[in-house]
Each structure stands twice: as C-alpha cells, then as structure tokens.
C-alpha positions as CSV (number, residue, x, y, z in Angstrom):
1,M,0.3,-54.1,37.9
2,I,-2.6,-52.9,40.5
3,P,-5.6,-51.8,37.9
4,A,-7.0,-48.4,39.2
5,H,-11.0,-48.1,38.9
6,P,-11.7,-46.7,35.5
7,A,-14.7,-44.2,37.0
8,T,-11.9,-42.5,39.0
9,A,-8.7,-42.5,36.9
10,E,-9.0,-38.7,36.0
11,I,-6.5,-35.6,35.9
12,F,-7.9,-32.8,38.0
13,A,-6.2,-29.4,37.2
14,A,-8.4,-27.5,40.0
15,P,-10.3,-28.8,43.0
16,I,-13.7,-29.8,42.3
17,H,-16.9,-28.5,44.3
18,P,-18.0,-31.1,46.7
19,C,-21.5,-31.3,45.2
20,A,-20.1,-32.4,41.7
21,Q,-19.1,-35.9,43.6
22,T,-20.7,-38.7,42.8
23,Y,-22.4,-41.0,45.1
24,Y,-19.3,-43.9,44.8
25,D,-16.9,-40.9,45.5
26,R,-18.8,-39.5,48.7
27,L,-18.7,-43.4,49.9
28,H,-14.8,-43.6,49.3
29,P,-13.4,-40.3,50.5
30,W,-9.6,-42.0,50.6
31,M,-7.8,-41.2,47.6
32,I,-4.2,-42.1,46.1
33,I,-3.1,-39.5,43.9
34,R,-0.1,-39.3,41.8
35,Q,1.6,-35.9,41.5
36,L,2.1,-34.7,38.0
37,P,4.1,-31.6,36.9
38,K,2.3,-28.1,36.8
39,M,0.5,-28.7,39.9
40,Q,-1.8,-31.6,38.5
41,R,-2.7,-34.8,39.9
42,L,-3.8,-37.8,38.8
43,T,-6.5,-39.9,40.9
44,L,-5.5,-43.7,41.0
45,C,-8.4,-45.1,43.0
46,R,-10.6,-44.3,46.1
47,F,-11.3,-46.3,49.4
48,R,-13.6,-46.4,52.0
49,Q,-11.1,-46.7,54.9
50,R,-7.5,-44.9,55.1
51,S,-6.0,-48.6,56.1
52,E,-7.0,-49.7,52.9
53,A,-5.1,-47.0,50.9
54,E,-2.1,-47.3,52.9
55,A,-1.8,-51.3,52.0
56,Y,-2.3,-50.0,48.3
57,L,0.0,-47.3,48.6
58,K,2.8,-49.4,50.0
59,A,2.0,-51.8,46.9
60,L,2.4,-48.7,44.3
61,Q,5.9,-47.5,45.7
62,R,7.1,-50.9,45.4
63,L,6.0,-51.2,41.9
64,S,7.2,-47.9,40.7
65,P,9.3,-45.9,43.5
66,E,10.1,-43.2,40.9
67,A,6.6,-41.9,41.0
68,T,5.2,-39.7,43.9
69,Y,2.1,-41.0,45.4
70,Q,0.1,-39.6,48.2
71,I,-2.9,-40.3,50.3
72,I,-5.7,-37.6,50.4
73,F,-9.2,-37.1,52.2
74,D,-11.7,-35.7,50.1
75,P,-14.6,-35.0,52.4
76,A,-18.2,-35.3,51.1
77,D,-20.6,-32.2,50.8
78,R,-20.4,-30.0,53.7
79,S,-23.8,-28.3,54.4
80,D,-22.0,-25.2,56.3
81,H,-20.7,-23.8,52.9
82,L,-22.4,-21.9,50.2
83,V,-21.8,-23.0,46.5
84,D,-19.1,-20.0,46.3
85,G,-17.2,-21.7,49.2
86,T,-17.9,-18.9,51.9
87,E,-19.2,-20.1,54.9
88,D,-23.0,-19.5,56.4
89,D,-23.0,-16.8,59.1
C-alpha cells in the first residue's frame, strides 16, 4: 500500500482559507483526494507537479478500484482577495 504523508491526511468539511495553508502545502499545490459521503473529502497526499499526482493516482486506482479519487489544484494565497473572499477593486 502507498503511504500518505501523515501531516496531510485530514478530513475537510469546508474549504480552508488560503492563509491557513502551511509552507509545505503552498509548495505542493496538487492534491489527491478521496471523495467521501456528505460532500466530505480526505486529502491523501500532495505533490509539486501534476504528473507526479497522476502517477500516484493510477497506483491508487489499481490498489482500490472501488474508491473514488480525484486530483485537484489547491493554489497558494492570492493577494487580490480579501479575507472574506471578495475581490479588491
């Protein structure tokens, strides 16, 4: 079985504000998530490059084909947004 990074295996019920991201998270924006019931997701691991995430995803799908995995891009802090999520004008 492919181990997940222990610091990133968390369940998210809602999106996290970009300012709450760690330095590691900002350096590794590509995530593989497992979709769970009730619109929840489990972050399995993070990668710097999409190609690394795609290779890992193929291995995961071979090991447990019954689960639903997805690659998502979680960008770092954007300076053109305020804390409440509205754009600066």
